[in-house]
C-alpha positions in Angstrom: 0.0 0.0 0.0 1.3 3.5 -1.0 2.3 5.5 2.0 2.9 9.3 2.1 4.9 11.3 4.6 3.0 14.6 5.1 5.1 17.5 6.3 3.3 20.6 7.6 5.8 23.5 8.0 4.7 26.4 10.2 6.3 29.4 11.7 6.8 27.7 15.1 6.9 23.9 14.4 7.5 21.4 11.6 4.9 18.6 12.0 5.0 15.2 10.3 2.8 12.1 10.0 2.2 9.0 7.9 -1.3 7.4 7.4 -0.5 4.3 9.4 0.5 6.2 12.6 -2.1 8.5 14.2 0.5 10.4 16.2 2.3 13.3 14.7 5.9 14.1 15.4 7.4 17.6 15.4 10.4 19.8 16.0 10.8 23.6 16.4 10.7 25.8 13.3 11.3 29.6 13.4 12.6 32.5 11.4 16.0 31.0 10.6 14.8 27.6 9.5 16.4 26.6 6.2 15.2 23.7 3.9 18.4 21.8 4.8 17.6 22.1 8.5 14.0 21.0 7.8 15.1 17.9 5.9 17.7 17.0 8.6 15.1 17.5 11.3 12.6 15.3 9.5 15.1 12.5 8.9 15.8 12.3 12.6 12.1 11.9 13.3 11.1 9.3 10.7 12.8 6.3 12.4 10.5 3.3 12.1 8.4 4.9 9.4 8.4 3.9 5.7 7.0 6.0 2.9 6.8 6.1 -0.9 6.2 9.8 -1.4 6.3 13.1 0.4 3.9 16.1 0.6 5.2 19.4 1.9 3.0 22.2 3.0 5.1 25.4 2.9 3.9 28.9 3.9 4.8 30.5 0.6 3.3 30.9 -2.9 3.9 27.7 -4.9 3.8 27.1 -8.6 4.5 23.7 -10.3 5.7 22.2 -7.0 8.2 25.0 -6.5 8.0 28.0 -4.2 8.1 31.3 -6.2 8.9 33.4 -3.2 10.8 32.8 0.0 8.6 32.1 3.1 8.1 35.3 5.1 8.5 33.6 8.5 11.3 31.1 7.8 15.0 31.3 6.7 16.3 31.5 3.2 17.1 28.9 0.5 13.7 27.4 -0.3 13.5 28.5 -3.9 16.3 26.4 -5.4 16.3 23.5 -3.0 16.1 20.0 -4.6 13.5 18.3 -2.4 13.2 15.1 -4.5 16.9 14.4 -4.3 17.1 14.9 -0.6 14.2 12.7 0.3 14.9 10.1 -2.3 11.3 9.7 -3.2 8.8 11.8 -5.3 7.9 15.1 -3.5 5.0 17.4 -4.0 5.3 21.0 -2.5 2.1 22.9 -2.0 1.1 26.0 0.0 0.4 25.1 3.6 -3.1 26.6 3.6 -3.9 24.7 0.3 -2.7 21.4 1.9 -5.1 21.9 4.9 -7.8 22.9 2.4 -7.5 19.7 0.5 -7.8 17.8 3.8 -10.9 19.8 4.7 -12.7 19.4 1.4 -16.1 17.6 1.4 -17.3 18.5 -2.1 -18.7 21.5 -4.0 -17.1 24.9 -4.0 -15.2 25.5 -0.8 -13.1 28.5 0.4 -10.5 27.7 3.0 -9.2 30.5 5.3 -6.3 29.8 7.6 -6.1 32.1 10.6 -2.4 32.0 11.7 0.6 34.3 11.5 -1.1 35.7 8.4 -4.1 34.7 6.4 -3.9 31.6 4.3 -6.5 31.1 1.6 -7.4 28.5 -1.0 -10.4 27.8 -3.2 -11.3 24.2 -4.2 -13.9 23.5 -6.8 -14.5 19.8 -7.7 -11.0 18.8 -6.5 -9.4 21.6 -8.6 -7.0 23.3 -6.1 -6.7 27.1 -6.5 -4.3 28.5 -3.9 -4.9 32.2 -3.4 -3.1 35.2 -1.9 -6.0 37.1 -0.5 -4.1 38.2 2.6 -2.4 41.2 0.9 -5.5 42.7 -0.7 -6.6 46.0 0.7 -9.3 45.8 3.4 -9.7 49.1 5.2 -7.8 52.3 6.2 -5.0 51.4 3.8 -4.3 48.1 5.5 -4.8 44.5 4.3 -7.0 41.6 5.3 -3.9 40.1 6.9 -3.3 43.2 9.0 -6.7 42.8 10.6 -7.2 39.0 10.9 -3.6 37.8 11.1 -1.8 37.4 14.4 -0.8 41.1 14.5 -4.5 42.1 14.3 -5.4 39.7 17.1 -2.7 41.2 19.3 -3.4 44.8 18.5 -7.2 44.7 18.3 -7.9 42.3 21.1 -10.0 39.1 20.7 -13.5 40.8 20.6 -12.7 43.3 17.8 -10.6 40.7 16.0 -13.6 38.3 15.9 -15.8 41.0 14.4 -13.3 41.5 11.6 -13.0 37.8 11.0 -16.8 37.7 10.5 -16.7 40.8 8.2 -13.9 39.3 6.1 -15.8 36.0 5.8 -18.9 37.9 4.7 -17.0 39.9 2.1 -15.2 36.9 0.6 -18.4 34.8 0.6 -20.1 37.5 -1.4 -17.2 37.9 -3.8 -16.3 34.3 -4.4 -19.7 32.5 -4.0 -18.5 29.4 -2.3 -20.9 26.8 -0.9 -19.1 27.1 2.4 -16.0 28.6 4.1 -13.8 26.4 6.2 -11.8 28.3 8.9 -8.6 26.7 10.1 -5.2 27.7 11.3 -3.6 28.1 14.7 -5.9 31.0 15.7 -9.1 29.1 15.0 -9.2 28.5 18.8 -9.9 32.2 19.3 -13.1 32.2 17.1 -15.9 32.0 19.7 -18.8 31.6 17.3 -18.6 30.5 13.6 -19.5 33.2 11.2 -22.4 32.6 8.9 -21.7 30.1 6.0 -18.6 28.9 7.9 -17.5 25.7 9.6 -14.5 25.0 11.7 -11.6 23.0 10.2 -8.9 21.1 12.1 -5.2 21.6 11.8 -4.9 17.8 11.6 -6.5 18.1 8.2 -3.2 19.3 6.8 -1.9 15.7 7.1 -5.0 14.3 5.4 -4.5 16.9 2.7 -0.9 15.7 2.2 -2.1 12.1 1.9 -4.9 13.0 -0.5 -2.5 14.7 -2.9 -1.1 11.3 -4.0 -4.6 9.7 -4.4 -5.8 9.3 -8.1 -8.8 11.5 -7.5 -6.5 14.4 -6.7 -3.8 14.0 -9.3 
């Protein structure tokens, strides 16, 4: 049976899992993490696991399995790194929000919003994956969506006002993109007290499921 190693790279931790083991393993990430350090850290944690492919969720814009911009909250070197050669098996690299979106998908037209350090976004329609960069679009007062609903907005506005802006952003994007539903995920999902209209809560563990699904025939 084909087994995939799913790697979810965040600003604070690198988390990994395979389908046959329900427990994730992780190590610290951070603003100086390079791809070489990521691979070395993963290799130390995969003892006892076997896998035929790798899915990497990276917090950066991705095109054709390659990052087109260095991750904002990690170290340098991600653009030209040879991921296939270092893991020795086929590797797919996808935006981290898109990987969690794939794992959250139940059908139809779904918009995924990841509330974390910034604002991750991905639209999925009939298993067609469309990663988006909505975070940097203007929202209000010369500032972006990310400025209000990312971690800096949470810290500067306080939870109550931040929640109101999360709901407003969801309303705006629902009206603009016409999804059947919005799935909210990311590390700051825990601070959303009541789900906005047309929204359901995701789960960060769905990032691993997304990594596994990427190698299934229905998603290729």
